[in-house]
N, C-alpha and C positions, 0 to 999 in steps of 0.2 A: 480251472477245474474246482468244483465245489468240494469242500472238505466233508468227510463223513461225520455225521452227527451222533452224539452219544448223550443220553440222559443219565445223570448221576443223582439218585435220590439220597437225601442226607448229605447233600453236597457242601453244606456249611459246617459240617461236623469235623472232628479230628481226622478221621480216615478219609471222609468224603472230600475234604478240601485238598488233601494231598493227591487224591485221585484226579481232581480237576486239574491240578498242576501237571501231572504226568500226561494226561491225555491231550492237553493243549500242546505240550512239548512234542507229542507223537503226531501232531498235525490234525487233530480232531476239532470240530466245533462242539463245545461243551455246553450243555444245558444243565445247570445245577438246580435242583428242586429241594426245598427244605421249609418246614413250618416254623423253624427256629425255636422249637420247644426245648431242645438241648444244643442245637447248633449256634454258631456265632458268626455274624456278618464280617467281623474283623478277620476271620480265617480266610475269607475270599475277597476282601476289599481290594487287594492288589490286582485282582483279575478284572475288575469292572471296566477299566479303560480298554481292555482287549476286545477287539471286534469278533473274536472267535469264542466269546464267553457270554452267556446270558443267565440270569437268575430268575427263578419263579418261586415266589413265596406261596407255598401250597402244602396242604396236608394230604399225603397220598392215601390215607384211610378213606378219603372221599374220591369221587370219580376223577380220573387223571386223563387229561387230553393234551397232546402235543401235536401241533400241525406239522405237516410235511413228512418227508422221509425220516426214518429213525432206525438205522441199522443195528444200533447197540443200546442196551440198557444195563446199568449197574444199580442194583437195589440195595442201598446201604442205609435206608431210613429206619432207625430204631433207637430208642434209648438203650445204652449198652453198659451203664455203670449201675452198681447196686443202689446207690443213693437215688438215682433217677427212677429205675423201674420199681422200686419199693414205694416211691411217692406217687407214681402214675401207673399203677398196674394195669388198669383197663386200657389206657392208651398204648401201653407196650403190647398187650394182646391184640389190639385192633390193628396196629401197624404191621404185626407179623402175620395176621390173617387177612383182614380186609385190604390192607395196603398191598400185600403180596398178590392177592387176587386181582386187584386193579392193575398192577404192573404186568402180571402175566397176561391179563386180558389185552392190555395195550400191546404187549409183545406179539400176541397172536394176530391182532388187527394189523400191525405194522410189519409183520414178518421179521421182527427184530430177534437178535441173539441177546438173551438176558442172563446175567450172572447175579445170583442172589447171595447175600452175605449171611452165612450161618455162623456158628460159633462152637468152640470146644465145650461150651456149657451143655450141648446136647448129650455129652457123655456123663453129665452129673458128677457124682462122687464115684469115680471109676473103680471097678474091681479088676480091671485089666490095665497093665502099665508097661510101656507107654501105650497111648491110645491109638489104635489103627482105625481106619474108616469102617471096617467091618464090625467093630464093637458097637452094640446097640445101646449101651449106656445104662446108668443106674440113677434115675431121676425120680424125685418126689413131686408128683404133679400138683399136690395140694399144699406143698411147703411154700415158704416166702419167696423162694427163687423160681418157683414153678411158672410164674407169669412170663418170665423171660425164657426159661429153658423150653417150656412147652410151645411157646409162640414160635421159637426157632425150629423145633421138631415138626410142628404143623407146616411151617413154611417150606421145609424140605419136602414133605409129603406132597404138598400142593404143586410144588415145582416139578417133581417127577411125574405127577398126574398130567400136568399140561404137556410135558414132553411126550409121555406115552400115548395119551388120547388125542392130543391136538397137534402133535409133531412140532411143538415149539422148540427152538434151539435153546436149551437151557444149560447153565453151568452152576455148580454149587461149591462155594468155598467155606471151609470150617476154619475160622480164625482163632488162633491161640493168642494169649496175652501179647499185646503190641503197645509200643510206647514211642515217644518222640515229641518234637515241638508241636504246639497247638493242643496238646492234651489240656483238659481242664484240671486245675490244681486240686480242687476239692470235690472231685466226682466220686470218691469212695474207693477207687482202685488203689492197689497197694503202692505202686511206684510214685504217682503224684502225691499220695498221702504221706509217704515217708519224706519226700523232698520238701513238701509244704511244711511239715512239722519241723524239719531241720532249719529251713529258712526263717521260720517264726520263733526259733529257739525253744521249741516244745520237745518233750520226750517223745520218742518214737514208739508207737503202739503196735505191739505184736499180739495177735489173737491166738489163744491156746498156748502151746509151748514153743511155737514157731517151727515145728518139724514138718509142717505141710510144705509142699513144693510148688513152684511155678517155673515156667520157662518163658523168657521175655524176648520178643522179636522186635527189632528196630523197624520203624515205619517204612523206610525206603525198601527194605527187603520184602516186606509184606506187599507193597504196591507192585513190585516186580513180579511176585508170584501171582497176584491178581491179573496183571496184564497178560502173563503167559497162559493162565488158565482160560481167560476170555478168548484168546486167539487159538486155543487148542480145540480138539474135537472130542474131548472127554466130557461125558455128561453126568457122571456120578460124583459124589462129594470127594473133595480133596483137602486134606489138612495142610494149612500153611502156618508155620510157626518155627521158632528156634528151639531145637531139642536140648539146648544147654540148660539143664535143670539145676535149680538151687533151692535150698530151704529158705523160708521167709526170714528166719532168724539170721542166717548168713547174709541174706540180701540186705537186711537192716544194717548189719555191720558194714557192708559195702557202701551204703548210702552215708553212714557216719564218716567213713574214711574219705569219701568223695567230697562231702560238703564241709568237713572239718568241724562239725558241730561237737559241742562238749556235753550234749544232752545224753541221757541214758535211755535204755530200752525198758519199757514197762509192758506188763502182760494183762490182757483182758480175756473174758470167757470166749470160747470158740463159737462163732455164729452157726445157727442151725443150717444144715445141709451144705455148708461150705466145703468144696472139694478138698480132699487131703493130698491129692497128687494131681499134677497136670504137666504132661510132657507129650508132645506130638510125635507120632510115628510118621516121618515124612518120606517113607520109601516111595510112595506113589508120586509125590511131587518131584522127587529126584528122577525117577524112571520115565514118567510121562511128560513132565514139563522141563526137565533138565534144570530144576531149581533147587537151590539150597541157600541158606542165609550166608551173607558175607561180612556183615558188620558185627564186630565183637560187642559183648555187653559193656565192656569198659569204654570203648569208643562211642557207642550209642548213648550211654549214660552221661558222658561228658557233654555231648551236644545238647542233650535234653536239659541237663542242669544249667548250662549256659543260657538256654532259652528261658527257663523259669526265673533266673536271676534278673531278667529284664522286666518282670512284672512290676506293676506299681504296688505301693503299700496297700491301697484299697483292694486290688485284686488278690494280694497275698492273704489278706485277712477276711476275704469274702467267704462266708461259710455256706449260706444258702444261695447258691449260684443262680438259681432260676425261681421265678414266681410261677407256680403251676396252677394258680387259681382259675385261669381261663380254660384249663384243659381237664377239669375234674369231672366232667359228665360221663 
């Protein structure tokens, strides 16, 4: 009996590669698609010998074709770190708009069920805390983060339009801060930034006074939530994240304790439009999906730190991870 086929865009990225692993384990034939602008082939190289895995090097902002039956699509193609989307803002907007349009069109043609990856950034710098799905957000559309925030907000609107007017089976996940093995060390996000600084013997950089908060979800928990949402009948956005909130300053102290670094914490000016609070309300995930995180931050951080310790010296000191010259149009 043929295995069900699933297309995972952004399949060579941090989250995408873990999704490839999970769906192969669940008995799917996985088609990973990535233009490698931020993804890494090393994240999926262990899957190439598997007969139930194939890789397509393609930019989903251009027309997407997949031959044969395609019951499921996961759309995870997008730069997701501040360093990336501030360097390639046009491409970030294009993958959230043109890319999403192409994938929804493919889902309509193939009669696929499609899950699109949105983000907690649709809430902007929130005035409601914790953030429930009903909160519309506080986003600056012309600020430096607007290229990512508004791309995701548009993506959600287009997804619901395809569901409403074309009866496409759609699912929307709003992902909160997630971490784990295969994260890029120097992608600008707080957890790999702190661990990278500790491993290089640098002082840990905290922006503002460090009172801003984040909530960190281990990647295996997130993947479980994605799987459950895809297989559910719920069409509206669902928050998936760990509600265990911590200030950035306290988190920096946790990293210092974890890594045993002797470096100190230094402070820099607060970035424009950076959210001051981030904590998911996961009431819907609990009630609709029966999902809640199971991996503690202490457990997840140890696994992640052990992964980062395996990086080569070149990877550890590589500041500009990607050359975006080919993608600047």
